[in-house]
C-alpha positions as CSV (number, residue, x, y, z in Angstrom):
1,X,6.9,6.8,-2.1
2,X,7.2,9.5,0.7
3,X,4.0,9.8,1.6
4,X,2.9,6.3,1.8
5,X,6.7,5.6,4.4
6,X,5.4,9.2,6.2
7,X,2.3,7.3,7.7
8,X,4.0,3.5,7.8
9,X,6.7,5.6,10.6
10,X,4.1,8.1,11.9
11,X,1.2,6.3,12.4
12,X,1.8,2.2,12.0
13,X,-2.1,1.5,13.8
14,X,-3.6,3.2,11.5
15,X,-2.0,2.2,8.1
16,X,-1.8,-2.1,9.6
17,X,-5.6,-0.4,10.5
18,X,-5.7,-0.1,6.3
19,X,-3.5,-2.3,5.1
20,X,-4.7,-5.8,6.7
21,X,-8.7,-6.0,6.3
22,X,-11.2,-9.3,6.3
23,X,-13.0,-9.4,3.8
24,X,-15.6,-11.6,3.0
25,X,-15.7,-14.1,0.0
26,X,-18.9,-15.5,-2.8
27,X,-18.4,-18.5,-1.1
28,X,-19.2,-16.5,2.9
29,X,-15.8,-17.3,4.2
30,X,-13.8,-14.4,5.6
31,X,-10.7,-13.7,4.1
32,X,-7.8,-12.1,5.9
33,X,-5.8,-9.4,3.2
34,X,-2.3,-8.6,4.5
35,X,-0.4,-5.8,2.5
36,X,1.0,-4.2,5.5
37,X,3.6,-7.6,6.6
38,X,5.4,-10.0,4.4
39,X,6.7,-8.5,2.3
40,X,4.4,-5.5,1.5
41,X,4.0,-2.2,2.2
42,X,6.1,-3.2,5.8
43,X,8.5,-3.9,3.6
44,X,8.7,-1.0,1.3
45,X,9.5,1.0,4.8
46,X,12.4,-1.5,5.7
47,X,13.9,-0.4,1.8
48,X,13.0,3.0,2.5
49,X,15.0,3.6,6.2
50,X,17.4,1.3,4.9
51,X,18.6,3.3,1.6
52,X,17.8,6.2,4.5
53,X,20.4,4.6,6.8
54,X,23.4,4.4,3.6
55,X,22.6,7.3,1.7
56,X,22.1,5.4,-0.8
57,X,19.5,7.5,-3.3
58,X,19.2,5.2,-6.5
59,X,15.1,4.6,-6.0
60,X,14.9,2.3,-9.0
61,X,17.5,0.1,-7.1
62,X,16.0,0.9,-3.5
63,X,12.5,0.2,-4.2
64,X,13.0,-3.2,-6.7
65,X,11.4,-5.6,-4.4
66,X,8.4,-3.8,-3.7
67,X,7.5,-3.0,-7.4
68,X,8.6,-6.6,-7.2
69,X,6.6,-8.1,-4.6
70,X,3.2,-5.1,-6.0
71,X,3.6,-6.9,-9.8
72,X,2.6,-10.5,-8.1
73,X,-0.2,-9.1,-5.0
74,X,-1.0,-6.1,-7.2
75,X,-4.8,-7.6,-7.3
76,X,-5.1,-8.0,-2.8
77,X,-3.3,-4.8,-3.1
78,X,-7.3,-3.5,-5.3
79,X,-9.3,-5.1,-2.9
80,X,-7.5,-3.8,-0.3
81,X,-7.4,-0.1,-2.1
82,X,-11.1,-0.4,-3.1
83,X,-12.5,-1.1,0.5
84,X,-10.3,1.7,1.6
85,X,-12.0,3.7,-0.5
86,X,-15.3,2.4,0.2
87,X,-15.2,3.1,3.6
88,X,-14.1,6.3,2.5
89,X,-17.5,6.6,1.1
90,X,-19.1,5.5,4.0
91,X,-17.1,7.9,6.4
92,X,-17.0,11.2,4.6
93,X,-20.0,10.4,1.4
94,X,-19.9,15.0,0.1
95,X,-15.6,13.7,0.2
96,X,-15.0,13.3,-4.3
97,X,-11.9,11.0,-4.9
98,X,-9.9,12.6,-7.1
99,X,-7.1,9.6,-7.2
100,X,-5.8,6.8,-9.5
101,X,-5.7,2.6,-9.2
102,X,-3.3,1.6,-7.8
103,X,-1.5,0.6,-11.3
104,X,-1.3,4.2,-12.0
105,X,-0.2,5.2,-8.9
106,X,2.6,2.6,-9.0
107,X,3.2,3.6,-12.8
108,X,4.0,7.0,-11.9
109,X,6.0,6.6,-8.9
110,X,8.4,4.5,-11.6
111,X,8.9,6.9,-13.5
112,X,9.8,9.3,-10.7
């Protein structure tokens, strides 16, 4: 969470470009998938800032709404993450990505 929040705070334009994607569907329509706004990662940033301002230390309580949103939208988040990974492989072909799936990353974060 801390890394994502840091990126959202200091590189919001880049994060928006990564987390808002136009994807071509199987029926050749273009669909916008926005996991930044409307309850997504933008809400995670707000929750973090509220927690910081209030001095709250309970990550479970602070980020519960984000993780609830994530559970409901995990398929859309995975589409965006898969697109990010494909784009990074295109830009940096020699770079090997050793990351977990979005689901696994959320499980690890919730355990901490």
